[in-house]
N, C-alpha and C positions, 0 to 999 in steps of 0.2 A: 634851280632859283637864285635870284640874287636876294640876300636877308641882310638886313642892319641890326643887330643887336646894340641896343642902346644902355650902356651901364656894364663895365668888365669887372664886376667885382667877383665874389666867391660862389655867385650864382651864374651871373651873366657870361663869364668868360668860360666856364666849363660847358654851358649851353652854346656858344659860340663853335667852340671845338667840335662839339657832338654834330651841330648842323654841318660842318665844314667835312667832316668824317664821312657823311653821308651824301657827299658830293655835290653840294651846294656852295655856292661863291657867297662869303660872308665878309661883311664889312663890321667890325668892332668899335662901336664909339663911346669915347668916355672923355669927360670935362679934365682926367688927369693926364698931363703930356709926359710924366715919368711911367705911368701904367702903360701910354700906348707905346712908349719907345722901347719898354721892356718886351710887351706882346709882340712887336715888331722884330724884336731881336731873338724871338723864339722863347723867351726867358719867362716861366710863371711867377707874376710880382707878388705871390703868397703861398707860404708851404701849406704842406697838409691835406692837398688833393689827389686823391688817389688816380694814379696813370694823367694826370695833366701835365706833367714836364714832358714826357715822351709823346704824349697826343699833341701838344702844341707846337713843339719844335716839327711835326711832321707836315702838319696843315700849314704853317707858315713858309716850311721850305716847298712846298707844290705850291704856294701861292694862291690857295683856298680861302686863306684867313688874311685878313689886312687891317691893322686898328688905325683910327684917326681920331682927331680931336673936334673933326668938323661934323657934326651929325645931321645937319642940313643936307649936305653934299652927298654924303652916304646915303641918306634917305631918298634923295632925288633918283638914285640909280638902283632902286630896291623893289622889287616884287613884293615883300614881305618886311615889315619892321616889329621886331619883340622888344618890349620895354621892360628893362630889370632894375630900375633906378629904386632907391633905398626910399621909404617912408618912415619918417620918425613920429614919435609924440612928444610933445611937453610934459611937464609935471602935472599937468591938470588933464592928462589923458586927452588932449586934442591933437587931431592929426597935424603935422607940419608938412603941407604939400610943396615948400619951397623947390626942392631939387625936382620934384615930377612935373612941377609947372613950367621951370625952365626946360626941362626935357620936351616937354610936350611942345612948347613953343617952337623950339628949335626943329622937331618931327614936323609940324605944321608949314615951316617955311619951305622944306624940302620936298613935301608931299605930292604926289602926282596921281593922276587917274588911273585906277586899277589897283591899288596898294591895300594890301590887307596889314591893318595895325593890330597888335595883340600885346594887352598889357597882361605880364606874368607877375607885378609886384602886387603884394596881398593888399587890398581896398577896402574901405568900408563898402557896405551894400549900397548900390546906388550911383557911385562913385563915375565908372565906365560912361553910364547913361548922361548922367546929369554935370559931370565935369569936362571929362575929356571930349566927349562927342562936340559939344559947343565950343571948347578951346579950339579944337583941331580945324572945325569948320570957319572958324573966325580967322584963323591964322593961314589958312589955305586957299578960301574961296571956294572950297569943295564942298559936297554935300554929302554926308555919311549915308549908306545904303544906296547912293545913285552912282558917285564918282570913286568912294573907297569904302572900305568894309571896317568896322571896329568891332573887337571881341575881347573877352577877357579869359584868361587861362592861367591858374594859378600855379606858380610852381609849387612843388610837392617833394622837394628833395633835401637832404642833409648835407651840410658842408664835410668834405672829407670822403664821400662816397656817392657823389652826384652821379657819376656815370652809371654806377649800379641801379640809382633808384630812378633814374629816367626809364629804364628798362622794366623795374618791378612794379611801379605803380599807375594806373589808369592816368591817362591825361585829359584832365577836365576843361571842357571849352564851354563858353555861352556867348552867344551873338546879340547883336541888337537887330538881326534880322536873319531870316532862314538863310538867305543868299549869304552873308558875312559867316555863319556857323558852318555852311557847306565849304566853303573857301578855307575856313580853320580847321576842318577835320582833314581835309585833302592835303594841307601843308604839312599838319603834325604827323598825318601817318606816312608822309614822304622824307620826315626829318628824325623821326624816332622808331625804335626797334622796340617789341616788347616781349616778355618773357610770359610763358604760359604760367597761368594762376587758376588751378583748377579749386582754389577756395572760394575765389568770387562766383556770384550769382551769373553774370554775364562775361562774355570774353574780355581779355585785359585788351587795352587799346585806348583809342580815342572815343571820350566819351561825352556828347553833347547833351549839357542838361536843359537845354532850351531858352534860356536868358542869361546874361550878364549876371542880372541878380542871383541867380541862382549859383552861379559858379564863384562869385563873390562869396557868398554866405557859405558855402561848401568849405572854402578853405578857412573861415573864420570859424566854423563850426568843429572842424577836426582838430584844430589848433587849442580853441577854447575848452575842448573836452578834456584835452590834458592838462591843462592849468586847473580846472575844477577838479579831475581826478588827483592830481598831486597834493592839491589843497587838502582833499579828503583823507588822503594817506597821511600827510604832515599831521592833520589832528587825530586821527587815528595813533600817529606813531606818540605825539606829546602825551596822550593819555593814557597809552600802555605802558609807556616808562614810568609814568607816576605810580601806577599799580601794580608794577612787577612784572609785566608780559612782554615777550618779544614779540614785537608786531610784524617782523619778518615772517617767522613762523605762522603767525595768524593770516596774512596776505597769501603765502603760499598755500595754505589750507584752504582759504577761502577761493582762490583762483583753480583750484583743481575742478570745479564744476564749471561748465562753459557760459555762465550768464554773468561771471565776475571776473573783472579784469583790473584790479584795483594795481596803481602804480607804486613806486617806493616813496618814502619820504625822504629828506635830505635839507642839506643847509641852504640851498638856494636854486631858484629856476633862472636862469639867464638865456642871453643870446638874443638874437634879432627876431625871434618868432613867438616863443610861448609867452614872454613876458609882455610882449605889445600887442599882438591880434585879441587879447581879448578885449583891452582898452579900446581897439577899433570898433569891436563888436559893442562894446558898452555906449561909445558915440552915436552911434545909431539906437540901440536899446537901452536908455539909461535905469529903466526899471528894472532889469535883470539882476535881481538881489544874488542869485547863487554864484553869478558870476563875478560879481563884484566881494564878494566875503571870500571866495576863492583866493582873487586875486591879492586882498588885503592879508590873507592868513600866509600866502607863500612869501610876499613882501616881509613879512615880521619873520620869517624863519632865520636869517643871519643875526639877529639880535637874541632871538631863542637860543642857538647855538652858542654865541657868547656866554649867555646866561649860565649854560650847562657849565661852560669853563669856568666862569666866578665860581658858581657853586663848588664845584671840583677842588678849587683852588684854596678854599677856605673862608670864600666871600670877599675877597680882595685882590684885585690883580695890579694894584698901585706900584709901579716901580718894577714889576717881574717882565723879563722879556717873552714874548710870545710870538712864535712863528708861523704864519698865515702860507700853508702850502698850495699854491695853485691861484695864479691871476686868471686866468681863461676861465670863460663861463663853463666849459666841459672839457674833459680829458682830450688830448690829442690834437686840441684845435687852438691857433694862435688867435684867439679873438676875445677880447674883453666887454663885448658889447651887453649892457646889462648883469654883467657879471657880479655875483655874490660877494666877490672880494670888497667891493668898495663899501657897501654896508658893514661887511663884518669889520673892516680896518676901523671904521667909524665908530662903531660900538666899542670895539676893543680901545680906543683913544679915549672914548668918553670913561670908560673904567679905569683909567689912568695907567694902562700898559705900556709898555715900550715895543711896539710893532715893527716885525720885519716881515718882510713877501719873500717868497720863493716861487718861481716858475721855471720848469727846465726849457719850456719853449721861448723863454724871454731873457735876453742880457741884463746884466746888473745895471748897465745904462738905462735900457727902456724901463726897467722897474723903477728906477730913481726918476725919470721922466713922468712917471704918475705920481711922484710926490711920496713916494714910499723908501723907506730904508731897504736896501737888498739883503736877501738870507743866503748863505751858502749852506748845503748839507754838509753835516760835519760840525759847525759852529755849534756854541752852547743856547740852550734855550729853556725857559722854565716850563712853558706851554707850547703845545703843538695844536693847530686846527687846520684840519685837511679840508680844503675849500674845493679843490678840483681832482677828479679821479685820473688823473694821467698814470699811464703804464709805470713810469719810472718809480713811483710812489708805493707800489705794493709790496715791496721788499723790504721797506725801512723797518727799521728796528730802534731800540732805546739806545744802542752805541751808536747810530749815527745821528744822536742829538745829546750830547752830553749834558746832564744836569736836567733832563726833561722828569718833571713831575707829574703832567696831566695832559692826555690826549684825548681831543675829541674830534672823532671821525666822522664828518659831514656827509661822507658817500660810501661808508660800509665796504672799503676796499683794503684797510691794512689789516694785518694779522695780531689781534690780541696776545698771542704766546710769544710774540717778539719784543713785548713791552713789559715784560716781568717785574713786577714791584712798582709800575705806574700805575697811577688812577687813569682808566681806558674807558672812555664812553662813545657810544654810537649814538646819531642822532635816530631816534624814534624806537630805541632799543634800552630796556632797563639796563642800570649798571649790574654787573656780577660780580659777586663777592667772592674772593678765595679763587 
């Protein structure tokens, strides 16, 4: 098949490569000329995705993947169009469809009879039917369900391990018609391979959920569940720390029976997914008080963590040098989308601290570009707050931060024994004495 993937970001590019490796001819469309040039040169435009560099080089050399900035032209030569363009939300949790609207208009201009269009970007329930269908029809002059088919099929992968996750998790699809759903099942079965999953009630593979709305909700539900669960873990952790209980021991004990799946507390919930998708759910269901409360609890964690540092430092950080370790939203990924670093730095500055930031994946110039003073391991600091669980931080000790008096580990990865004589706190864990 000839396939156009619209959006060559951290999900779209690996997906394009996956389709090409399965023997399909793939056009990768992206608005960035820089990204397109790198892809056509066989160069991954971002680091950290397992197997992407070698897989990309192979499919570019074979001619099975070619990138372009002309989305409409690519679509006009395609049997299938897969859309992985980001959807953002504003400060009021309202979806900003700007990029997706523009991409959809480009797709409509190139759309021809017989094409299957699949949106993989996470969407509020009803968007595929109520927004994309009329927009595609208006821009193309074609009729959905007659001239072309439209489905929703959420991406369910994690950056850094996309190729493994594509095999591991069922591919969910929901169409606007039975014919469209059948086309989507046929396509994804030809484009993906699946590991055996004896833990599932039905075989791993392409699962038709019966409607686009059901598929849209499934993605929002699985991600919102994680946000709510983490919010609960954070509240458990704050309480446990106050009364002298190790919440991690409590969670391990609770999860030893099969009906408890409590997540871990931490300094922040970041990334394109978990902080965003509950807001998309709330856009459809504003009365979901549990979802709203969890989002508020998780958003407050950077300030709570800074409060721990303030208390441990004697109630005042004025003039003290505080090193925030980790700009990325999680370890091993060079991405700051909704990272806890922003709120952590803001809270520290409000407390009067002299804030410096380190991240092994970012250069000093890149960190300075965010408006932060860069920090280098080995430089002096009074307080350390660990924000991202990069593997490079696991072996840190007091010798690596001359003058450190307080450490707050926001991800529970540091070794307390390496910080002898330092006040050492872990988010969600009572401080140990002696």
